[in-house]
C-alpha positions as CSV (number, residue, x, y, z in Angstrom):
1,M,129.8,53.4,101.5
2,A,128.2,56.7,102.4
3,A,130.2,59.8,101.6
4,S,130.1,60.9,105.3
5,E,131.7,57.7,106.6
6,T,135.3,57.4,107.6
7,I,137.5,54.5,108.5
8,S,139.6,54.8,111.6
9,T,141.4,51.5,112.4
10,G,144.4,52.9,114.3
11,A,146.7,50.8,112.1
12,P,149.5,52.8,110.3
13,M,148.2,54.2,107.0
14,F,151.8,54.1,105.6
15,D,154.4,51.6,106.7
16,R,158.1,52.2,105.9
17,S,158.0,50.3,102.6
18,A,154.9,52.2,101.4
19,L,156.7,55.5,102.2
20,V,159.8,54.4,100.4
21,R,157.8,53.3,97.3
22,L,156.2,56.7,97.3
23,I,159.2,58.9,98.0
24,L,162.0,57.3,96.0
25,P,160.5,57.8,92.6
26,M,159.6,61.4,93.6
27,L,163.2,61.9,94.7
28,F,164.5,60.5,91.4
29,E,162.0,62.6,89.5
30,Q,163.2,65.8,91.3
31,I,166.8,65.0,90.6
32,L,166.0,64.4,86.9
33,S,164.1,67.7,86.7
34,V,166.8,69.7,88.3
35,T,169.9,68.1,86.7
36,M,168.2,68.2,83.2
37,G,167.2,71.8,83.8
38,M,170.8,72.7,84.6
39,A,172.0,70.8,81.5
40,D,169.4,72.8,79.5
41,T,170.8,76.1,80.9
42,L,174.3,74.9,80.3
43,M,173.6,74.0,76.7
44,V,171.9,77.3,76.0
45,S,174.8,79.2,77.6
46,G,176.9,78.2,74.6
47,V,174.9,80.5,72.5
48,G,175.9,83.5,74.7
49,E,174.8,85.6,77.7
50,A,171.9,87.2,75.7
51,A,170.4,83.7,75.1
52,V,170.9,82.6,78.8
53,S,169.3,85.9,79.9
54,S,166.3,85.6,77.6
55,V,165.6,82.0,78.5
56,S,165.9,82.9,82.2
57,L,163.5,85.8,81.9
58,V,160.9,83.8,79.9
59,D,161.2,80.9,82.3
60,S,160.2,83.2,85.2
61,I,156.9,83.7,83.3
62,N,156.7,80.0,82.5
63,V,157.2,79.1,86.2
64,L,154.4,81.5,87.1
65,I,152.0,79.7,84.8
66,I,153.3,76.2,85.7
67,Q,153.0,77.0,89.4
68,I,149.4,78.1,89.0
69,L,148.6,74.9,87.1
70,S,150.4,72.8,89.7
71,A,148.3,74.5,92.4
72,L,145.1,73.6,90.6
73,A,146.4,70.0,90.3
74,T,147.1,70.1,94.0
75,G,143.5,70.9,94.7
76,G,142.5,67.8,92.8
77,A,145.1,65.7,94.5
78,V,143.9,66.8,98.0
79,I,140.3,65.9,97.1
80,G,141.2,62.7,95.4
81,S,143.5,61.5,98.2
82,Q,140.9,62.2,100.9
83,Y,138.3,60.3,98.9
84,L,140.8,57.4,98.5
85,G,141.5,57.5,102.2
86,R,137.8,57.2,102.9
87,Q,137.6,54.4,100.3
88,D,135.0,56.3,98.3
89,T,136.2,55.3,94.8
90,G,133.2,56.7,92.9
91,N,133.8,60.2,94.1
92,A,137.5,59.8,93.8
93,R,137.1,59.0,90.1
94,R,134.7,61.9,89.6
95,S,137.2,64.3,91.1
96,A,139.9,63.0,88.7
97,A,137.7,63.7,85.7
98,Q,136.8,67.1,86.9
99,L,140.4,68.0,87.5
100,Y,141.3,67.3,83.9
101,T,138.3,69.5,82.9
102,V,139.5,72.4,85.0
103,L,143.0,72.2,83.7
104,A,142.0,71.8,80.1
105,F,139.9,75.0,80.1
106,S,142.6,76.9,82.1
107,T,145.5,76.0,79.9
108,L,143.9,76.7,76.6
109,A,142.8,80.1,77.8
110,V,146.3,81.0,79.1
111,M,147.9,79.7,75.9
112,G,145.6,81.9,73.8
113,V,146.3,85.1,75.8
114,T,150.1,84.5,75.7
115,L,150.2,83.9,72.0
116,L,148.1,87.0,71.3
117,F,150.0,89.4,73.6
118,C,153.5,87.9,73.7
119,R,155.6,91.0,73.1
120,P,153.5,93.3,75.3
121,I,153.7,90.8,78.1
122,L,157.5,90.8,77.9
123,R,157.7,94.6,77.8
124,I,155.3,95.0,80.7
125,V,157.2,92.5,82.9
126,F,160.8,93.2,82.0
127,G,160.8,96.8,80.7
128,Q,163.6,98.0,78.4
129,I,165.7,94.9,77.9
130,S,168.1,94.9,75.0
131,E,166.8,94.0,71.6
132,D,168.8,90.8,71.3
133,V,167.4,89.5,74.6
134,M,163.9,90.6,73.5
135,R,164.1,88.8,70.2
136,F,165.3,85.5,71.9
137,A,162.7,85.9,74.7
138,Q,159.8,86.4,72.2
139,T,160.7,83.2,70.3
140,Y,161.1,81.2,73.5
141,L,157.8,82.4,75.0
142,I,155.7,81.7,71.8
143,I,156.9,78.1,71.7
144,S,156.5,77.7,75.5
145,A,152.9,78.8,75.2
146,L,152.1,76.0,72.9
147,S,153.2,73.5,75.6
148,Y,150.9,74.8,78.3
149,P,148.0,72.4,77.6
150,F,150.4,69.5,77.7
151,I,151.9,70.8,81.0
152,G,148.4,70.9,82.4
153,A,147.6,67.3,81.4
154,Y,150.9,66.1,82.8
155,N,150.4,67.9,86.1
156,A,146.9,66.5,86.5
157,G,147.9,63.0,85.8
158,A,151.0,63.2,88.0
159,A,149.1,64.6,90.9
160,L,146.4,61.9,90.7
161,F,149.0,59.1,90.6
162,R,150.7,60.5,93.6
163,A,147.4,60.7,95.4
164,Q,147.2,56.9,95.0
165,G,150.7,56.5,96.4
166,N,152.1,55.7,92.9
167,S,154.8,58.1,91.9
168,R,156.6,55.7,89.6
169,V,154.5,56.7,86.5
170,S,155.3,60.4,86.7
171,M,158.9,59.6,87.4
172,L,159.1,57.5,84.1
173,A,157.3,60.2,82.2
174,S,159.8,62.8,83.6
175,L,162.7,60.6,82.7
176,V,161.8,60.3,79.0
177,M,160.6,63.9,78.8
178,N,164.0,65.1,80.0
179,I,165.9,62.7,77.7
180,I,163.9,64.1,74.8
181,N,164.7,67.6,75.9
182,I,168.4,67.1,76.2
183,T,168.7,65.1,73.1
184,G,166.7,67.6,71.2
185,N,168.9,70.4,72.5
186,A,172.0,68.6,71.3
187,I,170.6,68.1,67.9
188,L,168.8,71.4,67.4
189,I,171.2,73.8,69.1
190,Y,174.5,72.3,68.1
191,G,173.6,70.2,65.1
192,F,171.3,72.6,63.3
193,G,172.5,75.9,65.0
194,M,168.9,76.8,66.0
195,G,169.9,78.4,69.3
196,V,167.1,79.5,71.6
197,L,164.5,78.2,69.1
198,G,166.0,74.8,69.2
199,A,165.9,74.7,73.0
200,A,162.2,75.8,72.9
201,L,161.3,73.1,70.4
202,A,163.1,70.4,72.3
203,T,161.2,71.4,75.5
204,L,157.9,71.3,73.7
205,A,158.5,67.8,72.3
206,G,159.4,66.5,75.8
207,R,156.2,68.0,77.3
208,I,154.0,66.6,74.6
209,F,155.4,63.1,75.2
210,A,155.0,63.4,79.0
211,A,151.3,64.4,78.6
212,L,150.4,61.6,76.2
213,W,152.2,59.0,78.3
214,I,150.6,59.9,81.5
215,L,147.1,60.1,79.9
216,H,147.7,56.6,78.5
217,Q,148.6,55.3,81.9
218,Q,145.7,57.1,83.5
219,Q,143.3,55.0,81.4
220,S,144.7,51.7,82.7
221,H,141.9,49.4,83.7
222,D,143.4,48.8,87.2
223,N,143.6,52.5,87.9
224,P,141.0,53.5,90.5
225,L,141.0,57.1,89.1
226,R,140.6,56.2,85.5
227,I,138.2,58.3,83.4
228,G,135.4,55.9,82.1
229,C,134.3,58.1,79.2
230,L,134.4,61.7,77.9
231,A,131.0,62.3,79.4
232,D,132.7,62.1,82.9
233,M,134.5,65.3,82.0
234,K,131.3,67.3,81.6
235,P,131.6,70.0,84.2
236,E,130.1,69.2,87.6
237,R,129.6,72.3,89.7
238,G,129.9,70.6,93.1
239,M,133.0,68.7,92.5
240,I,134.7,71.5,90.7
241,L,134.0,73.8,93.6
242,R,135.6,71.3,96.0
243,I,138.7,71.3,93.8
244,L,138.8,75.0,93.5
245,R,138.4,75.6,97.2
246,I,141.9,74.2,97.5
247,G,143.2,75.1,94.0
248,I,142.2,78.7,93.8
249,P,143.9,79.9,97.1
250,S,146.9,77.8,96.2
251,G,146.9,79.1,92.7
252,L,146.6,82.7,93.9
253,E,149.4,82.0,96.4
254,N,151.7,80.6,93.7
255,G,150.6,83.2,91.2
256,M,151.3,86.2,93.5
257,F,154.5,84.6,94.6
258,Q,155.7,84.2,91.1
259,I,154.5,87.7,90.1
260,G,156.5,89.0,93.1
261,K,159.5,87.1,91.7
262,L,158.9,88.7,88.3
263,C,159.0,92.1,89.9
264,V,162.3,91.1,91.5
265,S,163.5,89.8,88.1
266,S,162.6,93.1,86.6
267,L,164.7,94.8,89.2
268,T,167.5,92.3,88.5
269,S,167.3,93.1,84.8
270,T,168.3,96.7,85.6
271,L,171.6,95.5,87.1
272,G,173.0,94.5,83.7
273,T,173.4,91.4,81.6
274,S,176.1,89.9,83.9
275,A,173.7,90.1,86.9
276,I,170.8,88.6,84.9
277,A,173.1,85.7,83.8
278,A,174.5,85.2,87.3
279,N,171.0,85.2,88.7
280,A,169.8,82.7,86.1
281,V,172.7,80.3,86.7
282,A,172.4,80.6,90.5
283,G,168.7,79.9,90.3
284,S,169.4,76.8,88.2
285,I,172.2,75.5,90.5
286,N,170.4,76.1,93.8
287,T,167.5,73.9,92.9
288,L,169.9,71.0,93.5
289,T,169.8,72.0,97.2
290,N,166.0,72.1,97.2
291,I,165.6,68.5,96.0
292,P,165.0,66.9,99.5
293,G,162.5,69.6,100.5
294,S,160.7,69.5,97.1
295,T,160.4,65.8,97.3
296,M,158.9,65.8,100.8
297,S,156.5,68.7,99.6
298,L,155.1,66.4,97.0
299,A,154.8,63.5,99.5
300,M,152.9,65.6,102.0
301,I,149.7,65.8,99.9
302,P,149.0,62.1,99.4
303,V,150.2,61.0,102.8
304,V,148.5,63.6,105.0
305,G,145.5,63.8,102.7
306,R,144.8,60.1,102.9
307,C,145.2,60.0,106.6
308,L,142.7,62.8,107.0
309,G,140.3,61.2,104.6
310,A,140.4,58.1,106.8
311,G,139.8,60.2,109.9
312,E,143.3,59.5,111.3
313,K,144.2,63.0,112.4
314,Q,147.0,62.0,114.8
315,Q,148.6,60.0,112.1
316,A,148.4,62.9,109.7
317,K,150.3,65.0,112.3
318,R,152.9,62.3,112.9
319,Y,153.6,61.8,109.2
320,A,153.8,65.5,108.5
321,V,156.5,65.8,111.3
322,R,158.4,62.8,109.9
323,L,158.4,64.1,106.3
324,L,159.4,67.6,107.5
325,G,162.3,66.1,109.5
326,I,163.5,64.1,106.5
327,A,163.3,67.3,104.4
328,M,165.4,69.3,106.9
329,V,168.1,66.7,107.2
330,G,168.3,66.4,103.5
331,M,168.4,70.1,103.0
332,A,171.2,70.4,105.5
333,A,173.3,67.8,103.7
334,S,172.7,69.3,100.2
335,S,173.4,72.8,101.5
336,V,176.8,71.9,102.8
337,V,177.7,70.4,99.4
338,L,176.4,73.6,97.7
339,Y,178.4,75.9,100.0
340,F,181.7,74.2,99.4
341,G,181.0,73.3,95.7
342,A,179.8,76.7,94.6
343,P,183.0,77.8,92.9
344,L,183.1,74.5,90.9
345,F,179.4,74.7,90.0
346,C,179.7,78.3,88.8
347,R,182.6,77.6,86.5
348,L,180.7,74.9,84.6
349,F,178.8,77.7,82.9
350,N,180.0,80.0,80.2
351,L,179.9,83.2,82.3
352,T,182.1,86.2,82.5
353,A,184.4,86.6,85.5
354,E,182.1,89.3,87.0
355,A,179.0,87.1,86.6
356,T,180.8,84.1,88.1
357,D,181.8,86.1,91.2
358,M,178.2,87.3,91.8
359,C,176.9,83.8,91.2
360,E,179.3,82.2,93.7
361,Q,178.5,84.8,96.4
362,V,174.7,84.4,96.3
363,L,174.9,80.6,96.2
364,R,176.9,80.5,99.4
365,W,174.4,82.8,101.2
366,F,171.6,80.6,99.8
367,A,173.2,77.5,101.2
368,V,173.4,78.9,104.7
369,F,169.8,80.1,104.9
370,S,168.3,77.1,103.2
371,I,169.6,74.8,106.0
372,F,167.3,76.4,108.6
373,F,164.4,77.9,106.7
374,W,163.6,76.4,103.3
375,A,161.8,73.2,104.5
376,T,159.6,75.1,107.0
377,S,158.8,77.7,104.3
378,F,157.9,75.4,101.5
379,T,157.5,71.8,102.7
380,L,155.5,72.3,105.8
381,P,152.7,74.4,104.2
382,N,151.8,71.4,102.0
383,A,150.7,69.6,105.1
384,L,148.4,72.5,105.9
385,R,147.0,72.5,102.3
386,A,146.4,68.7,102.5
387,G,144.2,69.5,105.5
388,G,142.3,72.2,103.5
389,D,144.0,75.1,105.1
390,A,144.9,76.7,101.8
391,K,143.5,80.2,102.6
392,F,145.9,80.6,105.5
393,T,148.9,79.5,103.5
394,M,147.8,81.9,100.7
395,A,147.5,84.8,103.1
396,V,150.9,84.2,104.7
397,S,152.7,83.7,101.5
398,M,151.2,86.7,99.8
399,V,151.9,89.1,102.6
400,S,155.4,87.9,103.3
401,M,156.3,87.9,99.6
402,W,155.3,91.5,99.0
403,L,156.2,92.9,102.4
404,F,159.6,91.3,102.7
405,R,160.9,89.9,99.5
406,V,159.7,92.5,97.0
407,M,159.9,95.7,99.1
408,L,163.1,94.8,100.8
409,C,164.8,93.8,97.5
410,Y,164.1,97.3,96.2
411,V,165.3,98.9,99.4
412,F,168.5,96.8,99.4
413,V,169.3,97.4,95.8
414,Q,168.2,101.0,95.2
415,S,168.9,102.6,98.6
416,F,171.8,100.5,99.9
417,H,173.2,99.6,96.5
418,M,173.8,96.0,97.4
419,G,173.4,94.7,93.8
420,L,172.4,91.1,93.2
421,L,173.1,90.1,96.8
422,G,170.4,92.6,98.0
423,V,167.8,90.8,95.8
424,W,168.6,87.4,97.5
425,L,168.7,88.9,101.0
426,G,165.2,90.0,100.7
427,M,164.2,86.5,99.8
428,F,165.9,85.0,102.9
429,I,164.0,87.4,105.2
430,D,160.8,86.3,103.5
431,W,161.7,82.7,104.3
432,I,162.1,83.5,108.0
433,C,158.7,85.1,108.2
434,R,157.0,82.2,106.5
435,S,158.7,79.7,108.7
436,L,157.6,81.3,111.9
437,L,153.9,81.6,110.9
438,F,153.6,78.2,109.4
439,L,155.2,76.5,112.4
440,I,152.8,78.3,114.8
441,R,149.8,77.3,112.7
442,F,150.9,73.7,112.5
443,V,151.5,73.4,116.3
444,R,148.2,74.9,117.2
445,G,146.4,72.3,115.0
446,R,143.6,74.4,113.5
447,W,144.7,73.3,110.0
448,I,143.5,69.8,110.7
449,E,139.9,70.7,111.5
450,H,138.7,71.8,108.0
451,Q,136.0,69.9,106.2
452,V,137.3,69.2,102.7
453,I,135.0,66.5,101.4
């Protein structure tokens, strides 16, 4: 079939059972990721607030790197899903190989820079944190850096399986990865008394397994996106550029977003160890609320991308609205649970009374705002990205992040002395801005007219 051909049958691209098969493993994977992440924080909290604070600060750097890698993987998933929708298996397979190439070079470079400049990076980002926190943070960051290539391989494979409508493989990889992580924590933190180093090593072991597992599954003979030989990974300029046209704007968006969050984390670190710990625990707990929205965000790429690849623009819009609606209903339900369960959740962690009070306060505010604005801020833009509208989402996210979240946080904290709550209020105003602009863009329909492949 010629690359320019599309297939438009009018028949539904995804029936209910196909959506369920795609979404349920994603949902389970998100639940695993969040609950295991909370268990990880809870287990580390037994070492003390300095340990919790150091892991939280380093994880903000790790999230920056992982989000950039995920954005590059998203670029490959958009290209791959559109080729699959067009039934162009040859180019779909080429795009898969080139995605692995892009992520291999990127992750090795980032790992090298992080290992070489570990302590200066921590000082630049977080300033004058206590020596105990710095010592723990340096240990955690060095071990984390060793896992970056494995995170890249996992993200590439997971994105490509989702592009096929198969999210079961990444779910199974995530399940075993998290079991390894928690088991390793129990053995290394409590059994051998290794503290933060034990937590880092357990995380590394889990990520190595996930990468190797998903690479093995990628090479299954019935996988339409399998890599035939290593020669397929030789850089191809044209295909790499297609991936990067989506991946680079998304990576810049995610990167600047996380850098903004690092600036806010730096501000939070000036509020004292209790505020840092409360912010870390609240950030871990509130991800429970985000599970429905995060799941639908992942589903947007393969569903909308394959519809557009097949030339089914109206179906792409309908599925985007359906997935957004599911996300909003799910977010409303989980937010209600978070609002009333905040006191119980906070007391599960080994925090001081002051930190517990701050954590409970910001979680309840989070629950209220997430009902109305989280899904439209973070689920909806993935529909736009699936249509190739990555530059618009990048521009909105970067401007809103720096204008509202970062600047307002500093105003609320330093001028109005609102403490940790001021940091979170700036974030909520950022959500409102994003939601309005993304909704306007979606309704006008320009996002669906881009030529991606």
